[in-house]
C-alpha positions in Angstrom: -28.5 -48.3 -26.4 -28.5 -47.8 -22.6 -25.0 -46.1 -22.8 -26.3 -43.8 -25.5 -29.3 -42.8 -23.4 -27.0 -42.2 -20.4 -24.7 -39.9 -22.4 -27.7 -38.1 -23.8 -29.1 -37.5 -20.3 -25.7 -36.4 -18.8 -24.8 -33.9 -21.4 -27.6 -31.4 -20.5 -26.8 -31.8 -16.8 -23.1 -31.1 -17.4 -24.0 -28.1 -19.5 -26.3 -26.8 -16.8 -23.7 -27.2 -14.1 -21.1 -25.4 -16.2 -23.5 -22.5 -16.8 -24.2 -22.4 -13.1 -20.5 -22.0 -12.2 -20.3 -19.1 -14.6 -23.2 -17.4 -12.8 -21.6 -17.8 -9.4 -19.5 -14.7 -8.6 -15.9 -15.1 -7.6 -16.7 -13.6 -4.3 -18.6 -16.7 -3.2 -16.2 -19.2 -4.6 -13.4 -20.9 -2.6 -10.5 -18.6 -1.8 -7.8 -21.3 -1.7 -4.9 -20.2 0.5 -6.5 -16.8 1.2 -9.2 -18.5 3.2 -6.6 -19.8 5.7 -5.7 -16.2 6.5 -9.0 -15.4 8.1 -9.9 -16.5 11.7 -12.2 -19.4 10.9 -14.8 -19.0 13.7 -14.3 -15.8 15.7 -12.1 -12.7 15.7 -11.9 -12.0 19.4 -14.1 -13.0 22.3 -17.8 -12.5 21.5 -17.3 -11.8 17.8 -18.4 -14.7 15.6 -18.0 -15.0 11.9 -21.2 -14.0 10.1 -22.0 -16.1 7.0 -19.1 -17.2 4.9 -15.9 -15.5 3.7 -15.9 -13.6 0.4 -13.1 -13.5 -2.1 -12.4 -10.9 -4.8 -10.0 -10.6 -7.7 -9.1 -7.7 -10.1 -12.4 -8.1 -11.9 -14.6 -8.1 -8.8 -12.8 -5.9 -6.3 -14.9 -2.9 -7.2 -17.9 -4.8 -5.9 -16.3 -4.5 -2.5 -14.5 -1.2 -2.5 -16.5 0.8 -5.1 -14.6 3.9 -6.1 -11.3 2.7 -4.6 -10.4 -0.4 -6.6 -8.2 1.5 -9.0 -6.0 2.6 -6.1 -4.9 -1.0 -5.5 -4.0 -2.1 -9.1 -0.7 -0.1 -9.5 0.5 -1.9 -6.3 0.1 -5.3 -7.9 -3.2 -6.3 -6.3 -4.0 -10.0 -6.9 -6.8 -11.2 -4.5 -8.7 -10.2 -1.4 -10.4 -12.2 1.3 -13.1 -10.6 3.5 -15.2 -11.7 6.4 -17.6 -10.1 8.9 -17.7 -10.9 12.6 -20.9 -10.1 14.5 -21.1 -9.2 18.1 -23.0 -11.5 20.4 -24.1 -8.6 22.6 -24.9 -6.0 20.0 -26.7 -7.1 16.8 -25.9 -3.7 15.2 -22.1 -4.1 15.7 -19.7 -5.8 13.4 -16.0 -6.2 12.6 -15.1 -6.4 8.9 -11.7 -7.9 8.1 -10.2 -7.4 4.6 -6.9 -9.0 3.6 -5.3 -7.9 0.3 -2.5 -9.8 -1.4 -0.4 -7.3 -3.2 2.4 -7.7 -5.7 5.3 -7.5 -3.2 6.3 -6.5 0.3 7.0 -3.0 -1.0 3.5 -2.8 -2.6 1.9 -4.0 0.6 3.8 -1.2 2.5 2.7 1.3 -0.1 -1.0 0.5 0.4 -0.5 0.6 4.2 1.2 4.0 4.0 -1.6 5.4 1.8 -4.2 4.7 4.6 -2.1 5.2 7.7 -3.5 8.0 9.8 -1.4 10.6 11.6 -3.4 10.4 14.8 -3.3 6.6 14.9 -1.3 4.6 17.5 0.8 1.5 17.1 -0.3 -2.0 17.9 2.5 -4.5 18.1 1.4 -6.7 15.2 2.6 -7.3 11.7 5.6 -5.4 10.2 3.8 -2.1 11.1 0.4 -1.1 12.2 -1.8 1.9 12.7 -4.7 1.8 15.2 -7.6 4.3 15.5 -10.8 4.0 17.5 -12.6 2.3 14.6 -10.0 1.1 12.2 -6.7 -0.9 12.2 -4.3 -1.0 9.3 -1.3 -3.3 9.1 0.9 -5.1 6.6 3.2 -8.2 6.7 4.9 -9.7 3.7 2.8 -9.2 0.6 -0.4 -8.8 2.7 -2.1 -5.5 3.5 -4.9 -5.7 6.1 -7.8 -3.4 6.9 -10.0 -4.1 9.9 -12.9 -1.9 10.8 -15.6 -1.8 13.6 -19.0 -0.5 12.7 -22.1 0.0 14.8 -20.2 0.2 18.1 -18.9 3.4 19.8 -16.5 1.7 22.3 -14.9 -1.3 20.6 -11.3 -0.4 20.6 -10.3 -3.4 22.8 -12.2 -5.8 20.5 -10.6 -4.2 17.4 -7.1 -4.7 18.9 -7.9 -8.3 19.9 -9.2 -9.1 16.4 -6.1 -7.5 14.9 -3.8 -9.8 17.0 -5.8 -12.8 15.9 -5.5 -11.9 12.2 -1.8 -11.1 12.5 -1.1 -14.4 14.1 -2.2 -16.2 10.9 -0.2 -14.0 8.4 2.9 -15.5 6.7 6.0 -13.6 6.0 8.6 -11.8 8.0 7.7 -9.0 10.4 10.0 -6.5 8.7 9.5 -3.6 6.4 10.8 -3.3 2.8 14.6 -2.9 2.8 14.3 0.0 0.3 12.8 2.1 3.1 16.1 2.2 5.0 17.3 4.9 2.6 14.9 7.3 4.4 16.2 6.3 7.8 17.5 9.8 8.5 16.9 12.1 11.6 15.6 14.8 9.3 12.9 12.6 7.8 9.6 12.7 9.7 8.8 9.2 10.8 5.4 8.0 9.6 5.2 10.4 6.7 7.0 8.1 4.2 5.0 7.0 1.2 5.8 4.7 -1.7 4.3 5.4 -5.2 4.8 2.8 -7.9 4.5 5.2 -10.8 4.4 8.9 -11.7 6.1 10.2 -8.7 5.1 13.9 -8.0 2.5 13.3 -10.7 5.2 13.5 -13.5 5.3 10.7 -16.1 9.0 11.0 -16.5 9.5 10.0 -12.8 9.1 6.3 -12.1 8.4 4.6 -8.7 9.8 6.1 -5.6 9.4 7.4 -2.0 8.1 10.7 -0.8 8.4 12.0 2.8 8.2 15.1 5.0 11.4 16.4 6.4 12.6 19.1 8.7 16.0 20.8 8.1 17.2 23.6 10.3 13.7 24.2 11.5 12.3 24.4 8.0 9.6 22.0 6.7 10.0 20.5 3.3 9.3 17.4 1.3 11.9 15.0 -0.2 11.6 12.3 -2.8 13.9 9.4 -3.9 13.5 7.4 -7.1 13.8 3.6 -7.0 15.0 1.2 -9.6 17.0 3.8 -11.5 20.1 3.3 -13.6 22.7 5.9 -14.4 21.0 6.4 -17.8 17.4 6.7 -16.4 18.5 9.0 -13.6 20.2 11.2 -16.1 17.2 11.3 -18.4 14.8 12.1 -15.5 17.2 14.9 -14.4 17.3 16.4 -17.9 13.4 16.3 -18.1 13.2 18.1 -14.8 15.7 20.6 -15.9 13.7 21.4 -19.0 10.6 22.4 -17.0 11.8 24.4 -14.1 12.1 28.1 -14.2 15.3 29.9 -13.2 17.0 26.5 -13.5 20.7 26.4 -12.5 22.9 23.3 -12.7 26.1 22.9 -10.8 28.6 20.0 -11.0 29.6 18.3 -7.7 32.2 15.8 -8.9 32.3 12.9 -11.2 28.8 11.8 -12.4 27.2 14.3 -10.0 24.9 17.2 -10.8 22.7 19.5 -8.8 19.7 21.3 -10.2 18.1 24.3 -8.5 15.0 26.1 -9.8 11.4 26.8 -9.4 8.8 24.2 -10.3 5.3 25.5 -11.4 3.6 23.0 -9.0 6.0 22.7 -6.1 7.8 26.0 -5.9 11.6 25.9 -5.1 13.2 22.6 -5.9 16.6 21.1 -5.6 17.4 17.9 -7.5 20.5 15.8 -7.0 21.7 13.2 -9.5 24.6 11.1 -8.2 25.3 8.1 -10.4 22.2 6.0 -10.6 20.5 7.9 -7.7 18.1 10.7 -8.1 16.7 12.5 -5.1 15.0 15.9 -4.7 13.7 18.4 -2.2 10.7 20.8 -2.7 8.5 23.2 -0.8 11.3 24.6 1.3 11.8 28.2 2.3 15.5 28.0 3.0 18.3 26.0 1.4 20.6 25.5 4.3 21.2 21.8 4.9 19.1 20.6 2.0 22.0 19.6 -0.2 23.5 17.6 2.8 20.2 15.8 3.2 20.0 14.9 -0.5 23.6 13.6 -0.3 22.6 11.3 2.6 19.6 9.9 0.6 22.0 9.1 -2.2 24.6 7.6 0.0 
């Protein structure tokens, strides 16, 4: 009898506790290994953690970055840890730290490259970093980090100190994605490289790849390089490009090599090189001298 009464009284309690867990948003639940990536008490001298860390997954990320969550998903976003650090001197000032775990090192680089600012400087943290007066972007391994100062006009030193503290907790090697070495050419403008995981140039027949600015013979242009291609997929993409350019002209350059020149309706003059499983292209150029040589080097 007593055991039956005990079970009868426990069941409603367990049900209530279960319902309570469903009502608690993911952002307030434990972050597991992500929690270890945030400085636990302070992020630099005089900047103490305010409240508790928050954690987000694919279903709740929009609660944190409303209007931008969709940008993260193609790069394999899994989880995000966030914390705010308040200034002991200025109650209006705060440092917000966001650490995103992406699908791969290449994906983390891709997110970093999307937000990197041309006027930013380099802070020697992570695999690469970009520092401006109010923001710091960096990545290391699969992690992309965004740190921002608000409510303070002169907090650059504090931002840098917080960035060093965060970077010291990040796992993974301090090296960029090996695929990026294909763009390590003197003609390619450093810091302009971007990785897009799908629909390169906005075309559905182009898969993931890199884009970058380049200068050849004093002429500005853009280049792209597809990733993860086979001889068959490179040939198929080449043929799709050929079908849509005006004034298209194809020339052979040896075994399993073809060069397409023409005018694209969106990008103007284009030159596309297929060499085996490699597909590279140049666009928005005013002169062709040296462009073919650059494409050959990208498909080395």
